[in-house]
N, CA, C and O atoms as a GROMACS GRO file, in nm:
protein
  508
    1UNK      N    1  12.667   4.166  14.269
    1UNK     CA    2  12.540   4.225  14.234
    1UNK      C    3  12.560   4.347  14.144
    1UNK      O    4  12.482   4.369  14.051
    2UNK      N    5  12.663   4.425  14.172
    2UNK     CA    6  12.689   4.542  14.088
    2UNK      C    7  12.722   4.501  13.944
    2UNK      O    8  12.678   4.566  13.849
    3UNK      N    9  12.796   4.393  13.928
    3UNK     CA   10  12.829   4.346  13.793
    3UNK      C   11  12.703   4.301  13.720
    3UNK      O   12  12.687   4.329  13.601
    4UNK      N   13  12.614   4.232  13.789
    4UNK     CA   14  12.488   4.191  13.728
    4UNK      C   15  12.403   4.312  13.695
    4UNK      O   16  12.342   4.318  13.589
    5UNK      N   17  12.398   4.408  13.785
    5UNK     CA   18  12.320   4.530  13.761
    5UNK      C   19  12.371   4.601  13.635
    5UNK      O   20  12.293   4.652  13.555
    6UNK      N   21  12.503   4.604  13.618
    6UNK     CA   22  12.562   4.668  13.500
    6UNK      C   23  12.528   4.593  13.372
    6UNK      O   24  12.518   4.655  13.266
    7UNK      N   25  12.511   4.462  13.379
    7UNK     CA   26  12.471   4.385  13.261
    7UNK      C   27  12.326   4.412  13.224
    7UNK      O   28  12.287   4.398  13.108
    8UNK      N   29  12.247   4.452  13.322
    8UNK     CA   30  12.104   4.470  13.301
    8UNK      C   31  12.063   4.613  13.268
    8UNK      O   32  11.966   4.635  13.197
    9UNK      N   33  12.138   4.710  13.320
    9UNK     CA   34  12.096   4.850  13.308
    9UNK      C   35  12.211   4.938  13.262
    9UNK      O   36  12.324   4.925  13.310
   10UNK      N   37  12.181   5.026  13.170
   10UNK     CA   38  12.280   5.126  13.128
   10UNK      C   39  12.232   5.267  13.156
   10UNK      O   40  12.313   5.358  13.171
   11UNK      N   41  12.100   5.287  13.162
   11UNK     CA   42  12.045   5.421  13.185
   11UNK      C   43  11.967   5.424  13.315
   11UNK      O   44  11.896   5.327  13.343
   12UNK      N   45  11.976   5.527  13.396
   12UNK     CA   46  12.070   5.635  13.372
   12UNK      C   47  12.214   5.588  13.389
   12UNK      O   48  12.304   5.641  13.324
   13UNK      N   49  12.235   5.488  13.476
   13UNK     CA   50  12.363   5.420  13.489
   13UNK      C   51  12.343   5.306  13.588
   13UNK      O   52  12.254   5.314  13.672
   14UNK      N   53  12.424   5.203  13.580
   14UNK     CA   54  12.409   5.095  13.678
   14UNK      C   55  12.453   5.141  13.817
   14UNK      O   56  12.532   5.234  13.831
   15UNK      N   57  12.402   5.073  13.917
   15UNK     CA   58  12.440   5.105  14.054
   15UNK      C   59  12.575   5.042  14.086
   15UNK      O   60  12.606   4.933  14.040
   16UNK      N   61  12.655   5.112  14.164
   16UNK     CA   62  12.784   5.061  14.208
   16UNK      C   63  12.765   4.966  14.326
   16UNK      O   64  12.658   4.962  14.387
   17UNK      N   65  12.869   4.890  14.358
   17UNK     CA   66  12.864   4.801  14.474
   17UNK      C   67  12.841   4.881  14.602
   17UNK      O   68  12.766   4.837  14.689
   18UNK      N   69  12.904   4.998  14.612
   18UNK     CA   70  12.886   5.082  14.731
   18UNK      C   71  12.742   5.130  14.742
   18UNK      O   72  12.686   5.134  14.852
   19UNK      N   73  12.680   5.167  14.630
   19UNK     CA   74  12.540   5.213  14.633
   19UNK      C   75  12.447   5.099  14.672
   19UNK      O   76  12.353   5.118  14.749
   20UNK      N   77  12.472   4.981  14.618
   20UNK     CA   78  12.388   4.865  14.652
   20UNK      C   79  12.400   4.836  14.801
   20UNK      O   80  12.299   4.811  14.867
   21UNK      N   81  12.521   4.838  14.854
   21UNK     CA   82  12.540   4.812  14.997
   21UNK      C   83  12.471   4.919  15.082
   21UNK      O   84  12.407   4.887  15.182
   22UNK      N   85  12.484   5.044  15.042
   22UNK     CA   86  12.423   5.153  15.119
   22UNK      C   87  12.271   5.142  15.118
   22UNK      O   88  12.208   5.152  15.223
   23UNK      N   89  12.212   5.122  15.002
   23UNK     CA   90  12.067   5.113  14.991
   23UNK      C   91  12.015   4.992  15.066
   23UNK      O   92  11.912   4.999  15.133
   24UNK      N   93  12.086   4.880  15.056
   24UNK     CA   94  12.043   4.758  15.123
   24UNK      C   95  12.047   4.771  15.274
   24UNK      O   96  11.976   4.700  15.345
   25UNK      N   97  12.130   4.862  15.325
   25UNK     CA   98  12.141   4.880  15.468
   25UNK      C   99  12.049   4.984  15.529
   25UNK      O  100  12.050   5.003  15.650
   26UNK      N  101  11.970   5.051  15.447
   26UNK     CA  102  11.879   5.153  15.500
   26UNK      C  103  11.763   5.090  15.575
   26UNK      O  104  11.723   4.978  15.543
   27UNK      N  105  11.710   5.159  15.675
   27UNK     CA  106  11.594   5.105  15.747
   27UNK      C  107  11.479   5.074  15.650
   27UNK      O  108  11.448   5.152  15.561
   28UNK      N  109  11.417   4.960  15.670
   28UNK     CA  110  11.304   4.918  15.588
   28UNK      C  111  11.343   4.851  15.458
   28UNK      O  112  11.257   4.799  15.387
   29UNK      N  113  11.472   4.851  15.424
   29UNK     CA  114  11.516   4.790  15.297
   29UNK      C  115  11.530   4.639  15.312
   29UNK      O  116  11.558   4.588  15.420
   30UNK      N  117  11.509   4.570  15.203
   30UNK     CA  118  11.529   4.425  15.201
   30UNK      C  119  11.586   4.383  15.067
   30UNK      O  120  11.558   4.445  14.964
   31UNK      N  121  11.665   4.278  15.070
   31UNK     CA  122  11.735   4.226  14.954
   31UNK      C  123  11.691   4.082  14.934
   31UNK      O  124  11.683   4.004  15.028
   32UNK      N  125  11.662   4.048  14.810
   32UNK     CA  126  11.625   3.912  14.776
   32UNK      C  127  11.718   3.862  14.668
   32UNK      O  128  11.733   3.924  14.563
   33UNK      N  129  11.780   3.748  14.694
   33UNK     CA  130  11.876   3.691  14.600
   33UNK      C  131  11.822   3.560  14.544
   33UNK      O  132  11.760   3.481  14.615
   34UNK      N  133  11.847   3.539  14.418
   34UNK     CA  134  11.817   3.416  14.348
   34UNK      C  135  11.938   3.390  14.259
   34UNK      O  136  12.009   3.483  14.223
   35UNK      N  137  11.964   3.264  14.224
   35UNK     CA  138  12.067   3.242  14.122
   35UNK      C  139  12.032   3.324  13.998
   35UNK      O  140  11.921   3.312  13.946
   36UNK      N  141  12.122   3.402  13.952
   36UNK     CA  142  12.109   3.484  13.830
   36UNK      C  143  12.017   3.604  13.845
   36UNK      O  144  11.976   3.662  13.744
   37UNK      N  145  11.983   3.644  13.968
   37UNK     CA  146  11.899   3.762  13.983
   37UNK      C  147  11.891   3.811  14.127
   37UNK      O  148  11.923   3.738  14.221
   38UNK      N  149  11.849   3.936  14.142
   38UNK     CA  150  11.827   3.991  14.275
   38UNK      C  151  11.727   4.106  14.266
   38UNK      O  152  11.699   4.159  14.159
   39UNK      N  153  11.674   4.141  14.382
   39UNK     CA  154  11.577   4.248  14.395
   39UNK      C  155  11.609   4.325  14.523
   39UNK      O  156  11.645   4.266  14.625
   40UNK      N  157  11.595   4.456  14.518
   40UNK     CA  158  11.605   4.539  14.637
   40UNK      C  159  11.474   4.618  14.649
   40UNK      O  160  11.430   4.682  14.554
   41UNK      N  161  11.415   4.610  14.766
   41UNK     CA  162  11.292   4.683  14.793
   41UNK      C  163  11.303   4.751  14.928
   41UNK      O  164  11.399   4.732  15.002
   42UNK      N  165  11.202   4.829  14.958
   42UNK     CA  166  11.195   4.890  15.091
   42UNK      C  167  11.049   4.915  15.125
   42UNK      O  168  10.964   4.932  15.038
   43UNK      N  169  11.024   4.916  15.254
   43UNK     CA  170  10.890   4.941  15.304
   43UNK      C  171  10.893   5.061  15.396
   43UNK      O  172  10.978   5.070  15.485
   44UNK      N  173  10.801   5.153  15.375
   44UNK     CA  174  10.782   5.268  15.462
   44UNK      C  175  10.633   5.274  15.494
   44UNK      O  176  10.549   5.294  15.406
   45UNK      N  177  10.604   5.258  15.622
   45UNK     CA  178  10.466   5.254  15.669
   45UNK      C  179  10.387   5.148  15.593
   45UNK      O  180  10.421   5.030  15.600
   46UNK      N  181  10.283   5.186  15.519
   46UNK     CA  182  10.200   5.086  15.451
   46UNK      C  183  10.228   5.079  15.300
   46UNK      O  184  10.144   5.031  15.224
   47UNK      N  185  10.345   5.127  15.258
   47UNK     CA  186  10.379   5.129  15.115
   47UNK      C  187  10.517   5.066  15.094
   47UNK      O  188  10.609   5.089  15.172
   48UNK      N  189  10.529   4.987  14.988
   48UNK     CA  190  10.656   4.924  14.954
   48UNK      C  191  10.701   4.973  14.817
   48UNK      O  192  10.620   4.989  14.726
   49UNK      N  193  10.830   4.998  14.805
   49UNK     CA  194  10.887   5.040  14.678
   49UNK      C  195  10.983   4.933  14.628
   49UNK      O  196  11.072   4.889  14.702
   50UNK      N  197  10.965   4.892  14.505
   50UNK     CA  198  11.060   4.802  14.441
   50UNK      C  199  11.166   4.891  14.377
   50UNK      O  200  11.140   4.958  14.277
   51UNK      N  201  11.285   4.891  14.436
   51UNK     CA  202  11.391   4.982  14.391
   51UNK      C  203  11.462   4.932  14.266
   51UNK      O  204  11.490   5.010  14.175
   52UNK      N  205  11.492   4.804  14.261
   52UNK     CA  206  11.553   4.746  14.142
   52UNK      C  207  11.531   4.597  14.140
   52UNK      O  208  11.525   4.532  14.244
   53UNK      N  209  11.518   4.544  14.021
   53UNK     CA  210  11.506   4.401  13.997
   53UNK      C  211  11.598   4.372  13.879
   53UNK      O  212  11.580   4.428  13.771
   54UNK      N  213  11.694   4.285  13.899
   54UNK     CA  214  11.791   4.253  13.794
   54UNK      C  215  11.795   4.102  13.773
   54UNK      O  216  11.813   4.025  13.867
   55UNK      N  217  11.779   4.061  13.648
   55UNK     CA  218  11.792   3.920  13.610
   55UNK      C  219  11.891   3.913  13.495
   55UNK      O  220  11.880   3.985  13.396
   56UNK      N  221  11.989   3.825  13.510
   56UNK     CA  222  12.092   3.808  13.408
   56UNK      C  223  12.026   3.790  13.271
   56UNK      O  224  11.939   3.704  13.255
   57UNK      N  225  12.066   3.871  13.173
   57UNK     CA  226  12.006   3.860  13.040
   57UNK      C  227  12.011   3.720  12.980
   57UNK      O  228  11.924   3.684  12.901
   58UNK      N  229  12.111   3.640  13.016
   58UNK     CA  230  12.122   3.503  12.964
   58UNK      C  231  12.028   3.406  13.034
   58UNK      O  232  12.018   3.290  12.992
   59UNK      N  233  11.960   3.451  13.138
   59UNK     CA  234  11.871   3.362  13.215
   59UNK      C  235  11.730   3.418  13.228
   59UNK      O  236  11.657   3.380  13.320
   60UNK      N  237  11.692   3.506  13.141
   60UNK     CA  238  11.557   3.562  13.146
   60UNK      C  239  11.456   3.464  13.088
   60UNK      O  240  11.491   3.370  13.017
   61UNK      N  241  11.330   3.489  13.121
   61UNK     CA  242  11.217   3.408  13.075
   61UNK      C  243  11.223   3.266  13.132
   61UNK      O  244  11.179   3.170  13.068
   62UNK      N  245  11.279   3.256  13.254
   62UNK     CA  246  11.286   3.127  13.324
   62UNK      C  247  11.214   3.132  13.459
   62UNK      O  248  11.226   3.040  13.539
   63UNK      N  249  11.140   3.240  13.483
   63UNK     CA  250  11.064   3.252  13.607
   63UNK      C  251  11.137   3.318  13.722
   63UNK      O  252  11.082   3.331  13.831
   64UNK      N  253  11.261   3.361  13.700
   64UNK     CA  254  11.340   3.422  13.807
   64UNK      C  255  11.278   3.556  13.849
   64UNK      O  256  11.259   3.580  13.968
   65UNK      N  257  11.247   3.641  13.752
   65UNK     CA  258  11.187   3.770  13.783
   65UNK      C  259  11.054   3.756  13.853
   65UNK      O  260  11.027   3.828  13.949
   66UNK      N  261  10.972   3.664  13.808
   66UNK     CA  262  10.841   3.643  13.870
   66UNK      C  263  10.856   3.592  14.013
   66UNK      O  264  10.782   3.635  14.102
   67UNK      N  265  10.952   3.502  14.035
   67UNK     CA  266  10.975   3.453  14.171
   67UNK      C  267  11.020   3.566  14.262
   67UNK      O  268  10.977   3.574  14.377
   68UNK      N  269  11.106   3.653  14.212
   68UNK     CA  270  11.150   3.768  14.291
   68UNK      C  271  11.033   3.861  14.322
   68UNK      O  272  11.022   3.911  14.434
   69UNK      N  273  10.946   3.884  14.224
   69UNK     CA  274  10.828   3.969  14.247
   69UNK      C  275  10.735   3.908  14.353
   69UNK      O  276  10.682   3.980  14.437
   70UNK      N  277  10.717   3.777  14.346
   70UNK     CA  278  10.632   3.711  14.445
   70UNK      C  279  10.690   3.724  14.585
   70UNK      O  280  10.617   3.748  14.681
   71UNK      N  281  10.822   3.710  14.597
   71UNK     CA  282  10.886   3.726  14.728
   71UNK      C  283  10.880   3.870  14.775
   71UNK      O  284  10.865   3.897  14.894
   72UNK      N  285  10.891   3.964  14.680
   72UNK     CA  286  10.877   4.106  14.716
   72UNK      C  287  10.740   4.130  14.779
   72UNK      O  288  10.729   4.193  14.884
   73UNK      N  289  10.636   4.079  14.715
   73UNK     CA  290  10.500   4.100  14.766
   73UNK      C  291  10.485   4.038  14.905
   73UNK      O  292  10.426   4.100  14.994
   74UNK      N  293  10.537   3.919  14.924
   74UNK     CA  294  10.527   3.855  15.054
   74UNK      C  295  10.602   3.930  15.162
   74UNK      O  296  10.550   3.951  15.272
   75UNK      N  297  10.723   3.971  15.132
   75UNK     CA  298  10.803   4.046  15.229
   75UNK      C  299  10.737   4.180  15.261
   75UNK      O  300  10.731   4.221  15.377
   76UNK      N  301  10.688   4.247  15.158
   76UNK     CA  302  10.624   4.377  15.178
   76UNK      C  303  10.499   4.362  15.266
   76UNK      O  304  10.478   4.441  15.359
   77UNK      N  305  10.418   4.262  15.236
   77UNK     CA  306  10.297   4.239  15.319
   77UNK      C  307  10.334   4.210  15.464
   77UNK      O  308  10.271   4.263  15.556
   78UNK      N  309  10.436   4.126  15.484
   78UNK     CA  310  10.473   4.092  15.622
   78UNK      C  311  10.533   4.211  15.696
   78UNK      O  312  10.539   4.212  15.819
   79UNK      N  313  10.576   4.312  15.621
   79UNK     CA  314  10.628   4.436  15.682
   79UNK      C  315  10.519   4.541  15.700
   79UNK      O  316  10.547   4.651  15.747
   80UNK      N  317  10.395   4.507  15.663
   80UNK     CA  318  10.283   4.598  15.684
   80UNK      C  319  10.239   4.678  15.563
   80UNK      O  320  10.149   4.761  15.574
   81UNK      N  321  10.301   4.655  15.448
   81UNK     CA  322  10.264   4.731  15.328
   81UNK      C  323  10.132   4.678  15.271
   81UNK      O  324  10.105   4.558  15.272
   82UNK      N  325  10.052   4.772  15.222
   82UNK     CA  326   9.927   4.735  15.155
   82UNK      C  327   9.931   4.764  15.006
   82UNK      O  328   9.846   4.715  14.931
   83UNK      N  329  10.030   4.844  14.964
   83UNK     CA  330  10.045   4.873  14.822
   83UNK      C  331  10.194   4.880  14.789
   83UNK      O  332  10.278   4.899  14.876
   84UNK      N  333  10.223   4.865  14.660
   84UNK     CA  334  10.360   4.873  14.616
   84UNK      C  335  10.370   4.962  14.493
   84UNK      O  336  10.272   4.980  14.420
   85UNK      N  337  10.488   5.016  14.472
   85UNK     CA  338  10.510   5.095  14.350
   85UNK      C  339  10.654   5.077  14.303
   85UNK      O  340  10.742   5.036  14.377
   86UNK      N  341  10.673   5.110  14.176
   86UNK     CA  342  10.804   5.103  14.112
   86UNK      C  343  10.805   5.195  13.993
   86UNK      O  344  10.701   5.245  13.949
   87UNK      N  345  10.924   5.217  13.939
   87UNK     CA  346  10.939   5.292  13.815
   87UNK      C  347  11.009   5.200  13.716
   87UNK      O  348  11.105   5.132  13.750
   88UNK      N  349  10.961   5.200  13.592
   88UNK     CA  350  11.022   5.120  13.486
   88UNK      C  351  11.036   5.207  13.362
   88UNK      O  352  10.949   5.289  13.332
   89UNK      N  353  11.145   5.188  13.291
   89UNK     CA  354  11.170   5.268  13.171
   89UNK      C  355  11.064   5.239  13.064
   89UNK      O  356  11.024   5.125  13.043
   90UNK      N  357  11.021   5.345  12.999
   90UNK     CA  358  10.916   5.333  12.897
   90UNK      C  359  10.960   5.247  12.778
   90UNK      O  360  10.875   5.198  12.704
   91UNK      N  361  11.089   5.228  12.759
   91UNK     CA  362  11.136   5.145  12.648
   91UNK      C  363  11.170   5.002  12.691
   91UNK      O  364  11.219   4.924  12.610
   92UNK      N  365  11.145   4.968  12.817
   92UNK     CA  366  11.175   4.834  12.867
   92UNK      C  367  11.048   4.748  12.861
   92UNK      O  368  10.983   4.723  12.963
   93UNK      N  369  11.016   4.703  12.742
   93UNK     CA  370  10.892   4.628  12.719
   93UNK      C  371  10.889   4.494  12.793
   93UNK      O  372  10.784   4.452  12.841
   94UNK      N  373  11.004   4.428  12.803
   94UNK     CA  374  11.008   4.298  12.871
   94UNK      C  375  10.972   4.314  13.018
   94UNK      O  376  10.892   4.237  13.072
   95UNK      N  377  11.030   4.414  13.084
   95UNK     CA  378  10.998   4.438  13.225
   95UNK      C  379  10.851   4.478  13.241
   95UNK      O  380  10.784   4.433  13.335
   96UNK      N  381  10.802   4.561  13.152
   96UNK     CA  382  10.662   4.602  13.159
   96UNK      C  383  10.570   4.481  13.149
   96UNK      O  384  10.470   4.474  13.220
   97UNK      N  385  10.603   4.387  13.062
   97UNK     CA  386  10.521   4.266  13.047
   97UNK      C  387  10.525   4.182  13.175
   97UNK      O  388  10.423   4.129  13.218
   98UNK      N  389  10.643   4.168  13.234
   98UNK     CA  390  10.657   4.094  13.360
   98UNK      C  391  10.570   4.156  13.468
   98UNK      O  392  10.495   4.086  13.536
   99UNK      N  393  10.580   4.287  13.484
   99UNK     CA  394  10.502   4.354  13.588
   99UNK      C  395  10.352   4.346  13.561
   99UNK      O  396  10.274   4.324  13.654
  100UNK      N  397  10.311   4.362  13.436
  100UNK     CA  398  10.168   4.353  13.402
  100UNK      C  399  10.115   4.214  13.434
  100UNK      O  400  10.004   4.200  13.486
  101UNK      N  401  10.192   4.110  13.402
  101UNK     CA  402  10.149   3.973  13.430
  101UNK      C  403  10.136   3.948  13.579
  101UNK      O  404  10.059   3.862  13.622
  102UNK      N  405  10.210   4.024  13.660
  102UNK     CA  406  10.203   4.010  13.806
  102UNK      C  407  10.099   4.104  13.868
  102UNK      O  408  10.086   4.109  13.990
  103UNK      N  409  10.025   4.177  13.785
  103UNK     CA  410   9.916   4.261  13.835
  103UNK      C  411   9.950   4.407  13.860
  103UNK      O  412   9.868   4.480  13.915
  104UNK      N  413  10.068   4.451  13.821
  104UNK     CA  414  10.105   4.592  13.836
  104UNK      C  415  10.039   4.673  13.725
  104UNK      O  416  10.028   4.625  13.612
  105UNK      N  417   9.996   4.794  13.757
  105UNK     CA  418   9.928   4.881  13.660
  105UNK      C  419   9.990   5.020  13.663
  105UNK      O  420  10.036   5.068  13.767
  106UNK      N  421   9.990   5.086  13.547
  106UNK     CA  422  10.047   5.220  13.539
  106UNK      C  423   9.958   5.319  13.612
  106UNK      O  424   9.836   5.321  13.594
  107UNK      N  425  10.022   5.402  13.696
  107UNK     CA  426   9.948   5.504  13.769
  107UNK      C  427  10.005   5.643  13.750
  107UNK      O  428   9.948   5.741  13.798
  108UNK      N  429  10.117   5.653  13.679
  108UNK     CA  430  10.178   5.784  13.658
  108UNK      C  431  10.292   5.776  13.559
  108UNK      O  432  10.322   5.670  13.504
  109UNK      N  433  10.356   5.891  13.537
  109UNK     CA  434  10.462   5.903  13.438
  109UNK      C  435  10.559   6.012  13.483
  109UNK      O  436  10.517   6.119  13.527
  110UNK      N  437  10.687   5.984  13.471
  110UNK     CA  438  10.791   6.085  13.495
  110UNK      C  439  10.864   6.106  13.363
  110UNK      O  440  10.939   6.020  13.318
  111UNK      N  441  10.841   6.220  13.302
  111UNK     CA  442  10.898   6.248  13.169
  111UNK      C  443  11.051   6.257  13.174
  111UNK      O  444  11.108   6.322  13.261
  112UNK      N  445  11.113   6.190  13.079
  112UNK     CA  446  11.260   6.191  13.060
  112UNK      C  447  11.336   6.156  13.188
  112UNK      O  448  11.448   6.204  13.208
  113UNK      N  449  11.279   6.073  13.272
  113UNK     CA  450  11.340   6.034  13.399
  113UNK      C  451  11.471   5.959  13.377
  113UNK      O  452  11.567   5.978  13.452
  114UNK      N  453  11.475   5.874  13.276
  114UNK     CA  454  11.595   5.794  13.248
  114UNK      C  455  11.684   5.856  13.142
  114UNK      O  456  11.780   5.794  13.097
  115UNK      N  457  11.655   5.977  13.102
  115UNK     CA  458  11.732   6.046  12.999
  115UNK      C  459  11.636   6.104  12.896
  115UNK      O  460  11.516   6.077  12.900
  116UNK      N  461  11.688   6.183  12.805
  116UNK     CA  462  11.602   6.245  12.704
  116UNK      C  463  11.519   6.141  12.628
  116UNK      O  464  11.573   6.048  12.567
  117UNK      N  465  11.388   6.159  12.633
  117UNK     CA  466  11.297   6.072  12.559
  117UNK      C  467  11.268   5.938  12.624
  117UNK      O  468  11.192   5.860  12.568
  118UNK      N  469  11.327   5.909  12.740
  118UNK     CA  470  11.300   5.782  12.806
  118UNK      C  471  11.229   5.812  12.939
  118UNK      O  472  11.292   5.845  13.039
  119UNK      N  473  11.098   5.798  12.934
  119UNK     CA  474  11.016   5.826  13.050
  119UNK      C  475  11.020   5.711  13.149
  119UNK      O  476  11.056   5.598  13.113
  120UNK      N  477  10.982   5.740  13.272
  120UNK     CA  478  10.961   5.636  13.373
  120UNK      C  479  10.811   5.619  13.388
  120UNK      O  480  10.739   5.715  13.413
  121UNK      N  481  10.764   5.495  13.372
  121UNK     CA  482  10.627   5.463  13.400
  121UNK      C  483  10.619   5.427  13.547
  121UNK      O  484  10.696   5.344  13.595
  122UNK      N  485  10.528   5.489  13.619
  122UNK     CA  486  10.508   5.457  13.760
  122UNK      C  487  10.401   5.350  13.765
  122UNK      O  488  10.289   5.370  13.718
  123UNK      N  489  10.436   5.236  13.820
  123UNK     CA  490  10.343   5.123  13.832
  123UNK      C  491  10.310   5.101  13.977
  123UNK      O  492  10.394   5.122  14.065
  124UNK      N  493  10.187   5.059  14.003
  124UNK     CA  494  10.143   5.030  14.139
  124UNK      C  495  10.070   4.896  14.144
  124UNK      O  496  10.022   4.846  14.042
  125UNK      N  497  10.064   4.840  14.262
  125UNK     CA  498   9.990   4.717  14.282
  125UNK      C  499   9.936   4.715  14.424
  125UNK      O  500   9.992   4.776  14.514
  126UNK      N  501   9.827   4.644  14.443
  126UNK     CA  502   9.775   4.619  14.578
  126UNK      C  503   9.844   4.495  14.631
  126UNK      O  504   9.866   4.398  14.558
  127UNK      N  505   9.877   4.499  14.756
  127UNK     CA  506   9.943   4.384  14.818
  127UNK      C  507   9.849   4.315  14.914
  127UNK      O  508   9.886   4.216  14.977
   0.00000   0.00000   0.00000
């Protein structure tokens, strides 16, 4: 998973195998695996956070990301969440399009979150 994460993300930096294992083991966290992709989320009370979604660049636009998002919503709902949120880089147009097609909407902004000039768009959705 760390190798795939490194293929997908460079800023601020990809997650290490140790970080993925640690985050996946936290209370409320859940991991979803698909061939060529994975998602890590967590639920706290009635809110779910999508921590990362990675799809192999050679296998994008094949429905993998959308399937992971659908499973995230189902898992979050079954854990009691009524809303979800995530952060996506302002220059990641492909991810923004995926999230918009799944009903996520921008609700905030974190300036230079991913580095100078690369803001984080805060997206939310009802579950």
